N, C-alpha and C positions, 0 to 999 in steps of 0.2 A: 168465476172468471169468464168474461165474455170474449168469444173469438170472433174476430172481424170477418165480415163476408169476403173482403179482399184476400185475406190469408187463406180461407177455405178454397176460393177460386184458384189461387196460385197452386195450392197442393193438389187440387183436382187436375189442373193442367199438367202438372209434373208427373202424376201417376199415369195419366193417359198417354203422355209422350213415351214414358218408360215401357209402357205395354207394347208399343210398336217398334222398339229397338230391335234390329236384326240379331239373331242368335248365330254366332260364328263358331262352328265346330268342325273337327276333322271328318272326313268321309267315313262312314261305317265300313269296317272291313268285311269281306265276304265270309260267310259261314259255310257256304257250299261252293265247290268248284267242279265244273263239268270236265271230265277227262275223255269222254266219248259220248256220242248221242245217247241220251237217257241214262247215263251213269254219272252221278254226282258224288264227290267225296265230302264228308263232313270235316271241317277244319276248325281248330282252335287257334286263333292268331291274336296274340296279346303282347303288350309291352313295346318298348323302343330300344334300339341298339343292335348289337351283333346278333345275327339269327342263330337260334338253336332249333333244329328240326327233329321231332321225336316220333318214332314209329313204335306202335303198340305190339304186344305179343298175342298169340293165339290163346283164346278165342275172344279177346277183349276189344277195346276201342281206345281212342285217344284220351278218353276220360279217365283212364287208369293213372294218368300223370297228374291228377288233381292236386296231389301233395308235393309236387315239384313246381307247378306253374307259378304260384305266388312268389316263391323264393327266386326264381329265375327273373321274373318281371321286376321284382324289388332290387335286383342286383344289375339292372340296366341291360337286360337281354330282350330281344324280341323272340318269343317262343312260338313255334308253329307245330301244333300236333295234328297229324294226318291219320284219319281213320280209314284203313284199307277197304277197298270194295268188298262187299259181302259181310261186313262187320258193323256193329253199332248203328249209327244213324246214316251211314253211307248207303249208296245204291247196292242192291243185291241181285244182280242179273244172273240168269242160269247160263253158265258158260264156263270157260277155262279159268282156273286159278292157279298161278304158279309164281315163282320169284321174278321171272322176266316181266310178266304182266304187271305185278305190283311195282316193280322198279320203273316201268314205263309210265305208270300212273303218277308216281312220285316226281318223275322228270317233268310231266306236264304241269303239276301244281307248282314246282319251283320256278318254271319258266313263266307261268302266269303271274306269280308274285314277284318276279324279278329278283330272286334270291341268289346271291353269290357269297362266297367265303363263309359258308355256314358250318357250324358243328352239326353233324348228323349222328343222332343217337338212336339206338334201337334196342328193344327188350325181347329176348327169346327169339320167336320167329321174326319179329320186327328187326332184330339185330342181324339175322341171317339175310333178310332182304337189304338191309343197310350195306352189308358186305357186297352183295351182288351190285348194288347201285354204285358204290364207291369204286369198284373194280373197273368200271367203264366211264366214270365221270370225268376223268382227266382234268380236274381242277375247275370245271365249268361252274359248279355250284357249291362244292364242299371242300373245305380246307382241313378239317379234322373229323375223326371218327370216334364215337364212344359206343361201347358194347356192353350191355347189362344182362348177365345170365343168359348168354346167347346160345342158340341151337345151332352151333357150328364148331368145327368144319363140316361134320356130318352128325346127324341126330341118331342114326342107327348104326349098328355094328357092321364091319366088313371084315374080310379076311386079313387086311392090313391095318384094320382100325377096330380095336377091341372095346371101345367106350360106349357107354349109355345103353339104350334099349335094343333088343333084338328086333328083327323085321317081323317076326311072329307077334311080339307084343304090340307093335304098331298096328298090325292088321286087326288085332282084337279091338283096339281103340276105335278104328274105322267102322268096324262092325257094329260096336255099341252105339256109335254116333247115330246110325240109322235105326237102331232098335230101341234106344232109350237114352236120348241125348241129355235129359236132365240128370240121369244117373251118371253118365260120363263126366259131366261137369262137377258133379258132387265128388266123385272119385279123384278127379284131378285136384279139386279144392283141398282134399285131405293131405295131399303131398306137396302143395303149393308153397308152404312155408316150412321152416325148420321142424316145427311140430304142429299138431292139429290145433293147438291153443296159442301159437305164437302171434296170431292175428286175432283181433276182437271179433265177436259174433257179428257186430255191424259191418265191419270191413269184409268179412267172408260173405255175408249176404249181398252186399253191394257188388262184389266181384262176380258172384253167381248171376246177379241180375244183368250185368254187362255181358256175360257170356250167352245168356238166354236171348239176348236181343240180336244175336248174330244168326246168319243163315246156316241151316244144317248142311246144305250143299257146299257152301264155302268152307265150313269147318272141315268137312270130309276131304275136299279137294286140297286143302292146305295141309292136312295130315299126310296126304300122299306126297305132296311137295317136300314136307319135312322128312319123310321116310326115304325119298329117292334122290335128293339133291346133294351133291358133293361140291363143297365150296373151297376145296384145297387149292385149285388153281386160281380162284378169285382172290384168296388171301395173298398169294404170291405176286399178284398184280398191284397190291396196294402199298404205297410208300408214305402216305400222309401220317402225321402223328395220330396214334390210336390209344385210347384208354380202354382197358378191360376191367370191369368190376364184376365180381362173381362171388356168390355165397358158397362157403366151404361145405355147407350142409345141403346143397342143392340136390334134390332127388329127380328132378325133371331134366336138367342139364348138368351132369356131374362136373366137379371142379377139374377133373382131368381134361375136359374139353377146353376149358379156359387156358390151361397150361399148353395144350396142343396149339391153340390159336396164338398164344404168345410166342411160341417157337417158330411160327410161320409168318408172323408180321414183323417186318424188319425195323419198324419204328414204333414199337408199342411198349406199354408197361401194364403190369397186372396188380390190381389192388384187391386182396382177398377180404371178404366180409365174414369174419369168424363166427358170428352168431346168427347168420341168415341162411335160409334155404333159397328157393328160386325167387321168393318175394323180397329180395334185398332192398328195393326202393321203398317198401312199406315197413319191413322189419327194422331196418337201420336207416330211416329216411333222413335224419339229421347228417349222418356221415355221408350218405349217398349224395345229398344235395350239395354239401360242402365240396366234395371231390369233383363233382361235375362242374361246379361253378369255377373251381380253381383251374381245372383243365381247359375250360372254354374261354377263360380270361385272356 
């Protein structure tokens, strides 16, 4: 079958025209946001819809929410994971690390992204920082608070607070951080879930890698903040709807801490995770994602 020259010329003209059609796409979202000179925070910003802001725990990064991101995006949320300074792919300056500095960084990120009416979620230390942030936000950025295995109201025992670790035990962790940080991370990994085999070897190796990518200095300073910070007054200042999700078998932040938070947050409810330790968002991820989406909707 003979193809005419006129037909070939027409097809060639069509192809050349298509090659120069403009590509219309949305602007690429920022992966790093500068919060002060030479300090940039790594951001995951995906999806469209109501914003959910997620803060990771010690000593991880926003990548720990890998198994939440897709479900949130697919349920019409814009999810923003923030890696705190000193951790993951964020800047690691040698300086102060405490809840106020972290909360100020978060404020700058949310202002930069024009975020309002967000659900602010935090895991472990990230939840403690979320409490500090929410206690002073006054509705500027956050409309709901979600707390996952949170290191609050206090992570260490006091005369009027008998829960969790002794100050001596925390000092041992800080000392081991400076002497053998991989061993510290290995030890924490053994008590991260309900049992040492609750998570797969692959997940455990992945979490260890996230921890090793963090700054030794930031890890130690954050342990000091965890040891010394009392958030009971912060909890009293929060009135927005609050979801507490906590593993009943948590060895890092005991379940009594969740009950104590529930008693101090006037507009909160507590969902126990019967089969989980500290790693509830990985151990019971289907339930975790479902309850977070239900609360955020």
